[in-house]
C-alpha positions in Angstrom: -1.2 0.6 3.2 -3.7 -0.8 7.0 -6.2 -2.6 7.7 -3.0 -3.1 6.1 0.2 -1.4 6.3 -0.2 0.6 3.4 2.8 1.0 1.5 3.7 4.4 0.2 2.6 7.9 0.4 -0.8 8.3 -1.0 -0.7 9.0 -4.3 -0.4 11.1 -7.2 -1.9 14.0 -5.3 -0.5 17.4 -5.3 -0.1 17.5 -1.6 0.2 21.0 -0.5 -0.8 23.4 -3.3 2.2 25.6 -3.7 4.2 23.8 -1.1 4.9 20.3 -2.3 3.7 17.8 -4.8 3.6 14.2 -3.5 3.1 11.4 -5.8 2.7 7.8 -5.4 6.0 5.9 -5.4 8.5 4.9 -2.8 12.0 5.9 -3.5 11.5 5.8 -7.2 14.0 8.3 -8.3 16.7 6.9 -6.0 16.2 3.4 -7.3 15.8 4.1 -10.9 12.0 4.0 -10.8 9.6 6.3 -12.5 10.2 10.0 -12.0 7.2 12.2 -11.1 6.1 14.9 -13.5 5.4 18.5 -12.7 2.0 17.6 -11.5 3.4 15.1 -9.0 2.4 11.9 -10.7 4.8 9.3 -11.9 4.7 8.0 -15.5 3.1 4.8 -16.5 5.3 1.8 -15.8 3.9 -1.5 -16.9 2.4 -2.8 -20.1 0.2 -5.8 -19.3 0.4 -6.9 -23.0 4.0 -7.9 -22.1 2.6 -10.7 -20.0 1.4 -13.8 -21.9 -1.8 -15.6 -21.0 -1.2 -18.9 -19.3 -3.8 -21.2 -20.9 -3.5 -23.8 -18.1 -4.2 -21.3 -15.3 -6.9 -19.5 -17.4 -8.8 -22.8 -17.7 -9.1 -22.9 -13.9 -11.1 -19.7 -13.7 -14.5 -19.9 -12.1 -17.2 -19.9 -14.8 -18.7 -16.7 -13.6 -15.4 -14.8 -13.8 -14.4 -16.4 -17.1 -17.8 -15.3 -18.5 -17.4 -11.8 -17.2 -13.9 -11.5 -18.6 -12.9 -8.8 -16.2 -11.2 -8.9 -12.8 -12.8 -6.1 -10.7 -10.4 -4.8 -8.1 -11.0 -2.5 -5.1 -8.1 -0.2 -4.2 -7.7 2.9 -2.1 -5.8 4.8 -4.7 -4.2 7.3 -2.4 -1.3 5.3 -1.1 1.7 5.9 -3.3 3.7 4.2 -4.6 1.5 1.1 -4.1 -1.7 2.6 -5.5 -2.5 6.1 -6.6 -4.1 8.2 -9.3 -1.8 9.7 -11.9 -1.1 9.8 -15.6 -1.9 12.7 -17.9 -5.4 13.1 -16.4 -4.4 12.4 -12.8 -7.2 9.9 -12.7 -5.5 6.8 -13.9 -4.8 4.0 -11.3 -1.0 3.5 -11.0 1.6 2.0 -8.7 3.2 -1.3 -8.1 0.1 -2.9 -6.7 -1.8 -1.8 -9.8 0.9 -3.2 -12.0 1.0 -6.5 -10.2 -2.8 -7.0 -10.4 -2.7 -6.1 -14.1 0.0 -8.8 -14.6 -2.2 -11.3 -12.7 -5.1 -10.4 -15.0 -3.0 -10.8 -18.1 -1.7 -14.2 -16.9 -5.3 -15.3 -16.5 -6.5 -13.8 -19.8 -8.7 -11.2 -18.0 -9.1 -7.5 -18.3 -8.5 -5.6 -15.0 -10.7 -2.9 -13.7 -9.1 -1.2 -10.7 -11.8 0.9 -8.9 -11.0 3.5 -6.4 -12.6 2.7 -3.1 -12.5 3.7 0.6 -9.8 1.5 2.3 -12.0 0.5 5.2 -14.8 -0.7 3.0 -13.0 -3.0 0.5 -12.8 -6.2 2.5 -16.5 -6.2 3.4 -17.3 -5.8 -0.3 -15.3 -8.7 -1.6 -17.5 -11.1 -3.6 -20.6 -9.0 -4.4 -18.6 -6.0 -5.6 -14.9 -6.8 -6.0 -13.2 -9.9 -7.0 -10.0 -8.8 -5.3 -8.8 -6.2 -2.8 -5.4 -4.9 -3.8 -4.6 -2.1 -1.4 -1.4 -2.8 0.6 -3.3 -4.9 3.2 -1.1 -6.1 6.0 -2.0 -9.7 6.7 -3.2 -10.0 10.3 -4.9 -12.7 12.3 -8.0 -10.6 12.6 -8.2 -10.0 8.8 -7.5 -13.7 8.1 -10.7 -14.4 10.0 -12.7 -12.4 7.5 -11.0 -12.9 4.1 -8.4 -15.0 2.3 -5.0 -13.5 1.5 -2.3 -14.3 -1.0 1.0 -12.8 0.1 2.9 -10.7 -2.4 5.1 -8.2 -0.5 6.7 -7.4 2.9 6.5 -4.0 4.6 7.2 -2.6 8.0 6.2 0.5 9.9 8.3 3.6 9.6 8.1 7.2 10.9 8.9 10.6 9.5 9.3 14.1 10.9 10.1 17.5 9.4 13.6 17.8 8.1 16.0 18.5 11.0 13.4 17.4 13.5 12.7 21.0 14.7 10.2 19.7 17.3 12.8 17.3 18.7 10.4 14.4 18.4 11.5 11.1 19.8 9.9 7.6 19.4 10.9 7.0 23.0 8.4 9.7 24.1 5.3 10.0 22.0 3.0 10.9 24.8 1.2 14.3 24.2 2.5 14.5 20.7 0.4 14.9 17.5 0.9 12.0 15.2 -0.7 11.5 11.8 -1.8 8.2 10.4 -4.2 6.9 7.7 -7.5 5.7 9.1 -7.8 1.9 9.4 -4.1 1.2 9.2 -2.1 -1.0 11.7 -0.2 2.2 12.5 -3.5 3.5 14.0 -4.5 0.3 15.6 -2.7 -1.5 17.3 0.5 0.5 17.2 -0.6 4.0 18.4 -3.5 2.5 20.3 -1.0 0.4 22.4 1.4 3.3 22.7 -1.4 5.5 24.0 -2.5 3.0 26.6 1.1 3.0 27.9 1.1 6.8 28.1 -2.1 6.8 30.1 -0.9 4.0 32.4 2.1 6.1 33.2 0.0 9.1 34.0 1.2 11.0 30.9 -0.7 13.0 28.4 -2.5 11.0 25.7 -1.3 10.9 22.1 -3.1 13.3 19.8 -3.8 10.8 17.0 -4.7 12.6 13.8 -6.4 9.9 11.8 -7.2 10.9 8.2 -8.7 8.9 5.3 -6.0 10.0 2.8 -2.4 9.4 3.5 -1.5 12.4 1.3 -3.4 14.7 3.7 -1.4 13.3 6.6 1.9 14.0 4.7 0.7 17.5 3.9 0.0 18.3 7.5 3.4 17.1 8.5 5.1 19.2 5.9 3.1 22.2 7.0 4.1 21.7 10.6 0.8 20.9 12.2 1.9 17.4 13.2 4.9 16.3 15.2 5.4 13.1 13.2 3.6 10.6 11.0 3.7 6.8 10.8 2.9 4.6 7.8 4.2 1.6 5.9 7.8 1.8 5.1 7.5 2.2 1.3 5.0 5.0 1.8 7.3 6.8 4.2 10.3 6.4 1.9 8.4 7.7 -1.1 7.0 10.7 0.8 10.5 11.7 1.9 11.8 11.3 -1.6 9.0 13.5 -3.0 9.1 16.2 -0.3 12.0 18.1 -1.8 13.9 18.0 1.5 11.0 18.8 3.7 10.8 15.5 5.6 13.2 12.9 7.0 12.9 9.4 8.5 13.3 9.0 12.2 14.1 5.7 13.9 14.3 2.3 12.3 11.7 0.3 10.4 10.0 -2.3 12.5 7.3 -5.0 12.6 7.8 -6.1 9.0 5.0 -8.3 7.9 3.5 -9.8 4.7 1.0 -7.8 2.7 -1.7 -9.7 0.8 -4.2 -9.7 -2.1 -7.6 -10.1 -0.5 -10.2 -12.5 -1.7 -13.6 -13.4 -0.3 -13.4 -15.9 2.6 -15.6 -18.4 0.8 -13.8 -18.3 -2.5 -10.8 -20.5 -1.7 -10.6 -21.7 -5.4 -10.0 -18.1 -6.6 -7.4 -17.6 -3.8 -5.6 -20.7 -4.9 -5.6 -19.6 -8.5 -4.3 -16.1 -7.6 -1.5 -17.7 -5.7 -0.6 -19.8 -8.7 -0.6 -16.7 -10.9 1.6 -14.9 -8.4 4.0 -17.8 -8.3 4.3 -17.8 -12.1 5.1 -14.0 -12.1 7.7 -14.5 -9.4 9.3 -17.4 -11.3 9.4 -15.7 -14.7 10.9 -12.4 -13.3 7.9 -10.2 -14.1 7.2 -9.7 -10.3 10.8 -8.4 -9.7 10.7 -6.3 -12.8 7.6 -4.4 -11.5 9.1 -3.8 -8.1 12.4 -2.7 -9.5 10.5 -0.2 -11.7 8.9 1.4 -8.6 12.0 1.2 -6.4 10.4 -1.2 -4.0 12.3 -4.4 -4.5 13.4 -4.4 -0.9 9.9 -5.7 -0.1 10.1 -8.6 -2.5 9.2 -12.1 -1.4 10.5 -15.4 -2.7 7.2 -17.3 -2.4 3.5 -16.4 -2.5 1.3 -18.2 0.0 -2.4 -18.5 0.6 -3.2 -17.2 4.1 0.4 -17.0 5.4 1.1 -17.6 9.1 1.4 -14.3 11.0 2.2 -13.6 14.7 -0.6 -11.1 15.4 
C-alpha cells in the first residue's frame, strides 16, 4: 500500500455504483482465495483461534501491553486485498495484513483491535495511539529513520489501464498523461515525481498526477475513463484487475520489488524484536503461508522476517 507500496486495490468498497464492485483481495479467485460476494466484499478467511499462544513469547511482552491485553493496530482499510472493510456489515477489517496481525496477536496471547486510519497519519501515531502500523508499508530509508519495521512481504509497482488500452498509453511516454495514485504511496513519490521531473527537463508536458486518499476511488476513475492509467502495489493492481469484470488490464512489467513491513515506534525496539519472533514462528509453522495462499498473494511471501531490513532507497 505507500508511504508504503500498498498492496491491493482498496477494499471492500463498491467502486462504481452500478459499474463495478471492487473488493479487497489480489487475484483471489484465480488463486483459490476468497471470492467476493454480491456487495464486493470477500468472505472471512482466518480464524485466530487456530493459532495457539506461545507462552515463551507472550512472557516477553512489555508490562503495559500485557496489562492492556489488546494489540491496537492502525490500518488504512481501503487497500484490498491487504486491508479493507468487508463482511456482512461491510465494516469489518479484512485482508491478508489483517489476518497476519491477528495471527501475531494470537501467538502473543493478545486480542487485536484493527482501527481504520488515514494512511499518512499512522506512522506518526505509533506509540501514543497505535502499537503497530499494518498497512502495506514499503520499507524505505526515509521511513526507517522514523520508525522500526519488521518485514513480512515483498511487493513491486505495477500499472493498469482500461481493457484494450483504448488511450494507447505507454510507460515509455507518461508526459502529459493523467495518472492515478493513492496519496502518500511510493508510486506518487518518488516514482511519478521523478518521472515528472524528466518530462519537464525534456521540455514536455507535466504529468497530471491524480492523487486520491482512497485507492478504490483511483480504480473507479480508471474504470470510468477519466484517467489514462493508474499505478499501485502489484497485489493491489492484480486484485483490481481480477475484480473489474474485464474492465481493466495490466500494462508493462512489475518493477522495484521491495520489502513491506509492520511498523513499530522507533523507540520501542523490544516490541519490534518480539514481533519479529512472532512472525518467524508463523513462517516456520506454516500459518504465514496458509494466510497468503488464502488471499492469492503467496508470490509475495518471504522466507525470513527481519527487523529493519536493508533497503536500497
